[in-house]
C-alpha positions in Angstrom: -17.6 -3.2 20.8 -17.1 -6.6 22.4 -13.7 -8.5 22.2 -13.6 -11.7 20.2 -11.1 -13.1 22.8 -10.2 -12.1 26.4 -7.1 -13.2 28.3 -4.3 -12.0 30.5 -0.5 -11.6 30.3 1.4 -12.3 33.6 4.9 -11.0 34.5 5.6 -12.5 37.9 3.1 -10.9 40.3 1.7 -8.4 37.7 -1.2 -9.5 35.6 -2.4 -7.4 32.6 -5.9 -8.1 31.1 -5.9 -8.3 27.3 -8.7 -8.2 24.7 -8.6 -9.1 21.0 -10.9 -7.0 18.8 -11.7 -7.4 15.1 -10.7 -4.7 12.7 -13.4 -2.2 11.8 -11.7 -0.8 8.7 -8.8 -1.7 6.4 -5.9 0.8 6.9 -2.8 0.2 4.9 0.1 2.6 4.8 0.6 4.4 1.5 4.3 4.5 0.7 5.8 7.0 -1.7 9.2 6.9 -3.4 11.4 9.7 -2.2 14.8 11.1 -3.2 17.2 10.1 -0.4 19.1 13.4 -0.2 16.2 15.8 0.4 13.1 13.4 0.7 11.3 15.1 -2.3 8.6 12.9 -3.9 9.3 11.1 -7.1 6.8 11.5 -9.9 6.4 9.4 -13.1 5.2 10.5 -16.5 3.1 8.1 -18.6 4.8 8.4 -22.0 3.9 6.5 -25.2 6.9 4.7 -26.7 6.1 5.3 -30.3 5.7 9.2 -30.2 7.0 10.2 -26.8 3.8 12.1 -25.8 2.4 12.0 -22.3 -0.7 9.8 -22.0 -3.6 10.7 -19.6 -4.8 8.0 -17.2 -8.2 7.7 -19.0 -6.4 6.6 -22.2 -4.5 3.8 -20.6 -5.6 0.1 -20.9 -4.0 -3.1 -19.8 -2.7 -5.8 -22.2 -0.1 -8.4 -22.8 2.4 -9.0 -25.6 1.5 -11.9 -27.9 4.4 -11.6 -30.3 7.4 -9.3 -30.3 6.1 -5.8 -30.7 2.3 -6.8 -30.8 
């Protein structure tokens, strides 16, 4: 892979060659929420407001409230 930019950093009599490369893949850290005391992971249940039953991911859709409660 070839660098998209080449240069050097100098500190007095010492020169360090530097190359800038484009990213080949997107890597983002995946953060989890943990309990502070023992670092155990926090889990969330998806629960319906009207009956209190847990809802599976495949039954969840997105929407917005037009009027209060609708």
